[in-house]
N, C-alpha and C positions, 0 to 999 in steps of 0.2 A: 573562539572563534562570536560574532555578534553579529545580529539579522538586525538595522532599523525598520519597522512595520510601518515608515512612513513612507520615504521609497527608496523601501525591498532591496536596499544598499546592504552584503554583505562584507563583513569587517571584520582584519585583525585585531580582539579585545585589548589587547596588549598592547597592541602598536596606540590606540585608541586611547588605550588608558598614559601610556609614554608622555603620549603626543601634551594633552589634556592638563595631568596635574604633572608635566616635568622630572618625572623618577620613571624606575621599572617596576609594573608591581609586585609585591609577594609572591603572590597564588592566582589562581583563578579565584578563589572565596573574595578577598580582597577585590577584584574586580565583579565579580557581581553584587557584591555591598555600595559598591558605585552605580554597579549601576541599580539597583533598586530604590538606592533614596535620590536617584537623577544626578547625580552629582555630574555626571559621562553624555556629552551633546551627539548628536552623529555629524560627520566631521562634511558630508554632502549638503543635507540639508536642514540644522538643526533642530532637529526633532530628539525628544530626552525616553521619548517611546521605543528604548532596543533588547530585542530579548535578551537572555540570560545565557551568558557565558561558557560556552560548552570544549569541550577539547577538544583539537583540530587533527586529526588522525591523516598524516600523506601515505596512509599503509594503503591497499585494495583489498580486502576481506573478503575472503569465499569461505565453504567445506569443504572438506576432501570427500570422497565417498559420493553414490547414489542418489543417497538420504540428507535430510540434515536429521538428525537424530533434536535438535530441541534444547540438546545442552551440549556448548563446547567443547565440548571433545572433538570434533570432526574441524573446528577450525583454524583455519591458515589466513596468513597474510604474503602478501605480490606485492613487488614491484611495484609503481605504478603503471611503465612503459611496459609490464608484461601483458599490459592486456589494451593496448596500444590499437591491436590491429582489431582485436576481440572475434576472432575465427570462428571462437567455439563458438558467438547468438547468430552466426551466421549458421552454423554448421546444419540444421535444423533444411540449411535451404542451399548446402551441398548435397542432400541426402538424398534431395526427393530427386532430383536425375539418375541418382541407381539404383532406384526400386528397393531398399534396405541390404542392399549387399554389403554382407560384414566381410574381408578387412574393411574398411575405409577407411582414405589418411586423407589427413588436409596438414598441406605444408608451406611456412609463405618466407619470407624473405624484405625486412625494409626497415627503415630508418626508426630506432627509435629515443625519444631526449627524456635525462632527466633531469630536476631544474635542483641545483644542490644552494644550502643557503650555510656558511660556514656561523659557527654560534658567538667570534672573534669579535670580527669588523661588519657584521654584518654584509660580507660579499656575497649577490649571489653572481650566481655562472649555470648556463645549460652547458650541460654534456651533450655530445650528439653520436650516437654508436649504432655500428650493424646489429642486428638480430636477427634470428634465426627461429621459428617454430614448425615446430610436431606434433599435428594431433594425429592419435590411432586409435579409431574407435574397431571393437569389437564385442560379438555376443554378453551375454553376461555365465560367467563359468568358464569360458576362452581365452581370458587374458595371459594366463600365467603361463603357458603353451604358448599364446601369440607374443611375449613380452621372452620367452629367450626363443621361439626361435627370432624373431627381429634383430635377439641378439647373437647368434648366428650365425647371420647375414650379413649383418656390420659384421666381424671378425674376418669373415672371408673376402671377402673385400679386397684389391691391393692396387 
């Protein structure tokens, strides 16, 4: 991934390299060397002022647990469709009317889309599927008991 500083376009550096050099790059170092030597231009505006290429991650990263430890011990990656609805970002809005009463559960169902690119023929397709999600908030220290009670209740449902 690279950005044009002139027109602010965000570009896939490997595609720009291949289109202008006529071959696929051997790696990120070769792309960055071509950018530094001003051999690659922005296909939208023609500027040679591109940022260094950087890896593009299709996964959404977050940390597990109530605090970020600073190292990568709690780092996890989620598929992007898991954050399609972003209910956890709105949980504060949901909890205000509940006045802090725990447990608090937020459930939702909706469509999710996943873009798939196959490396062989550069086939691009969008998959659509239904996704359900539940977030269950409890007071610290009550999580194990609440989890066991939740599982027991689900087993009793017929």
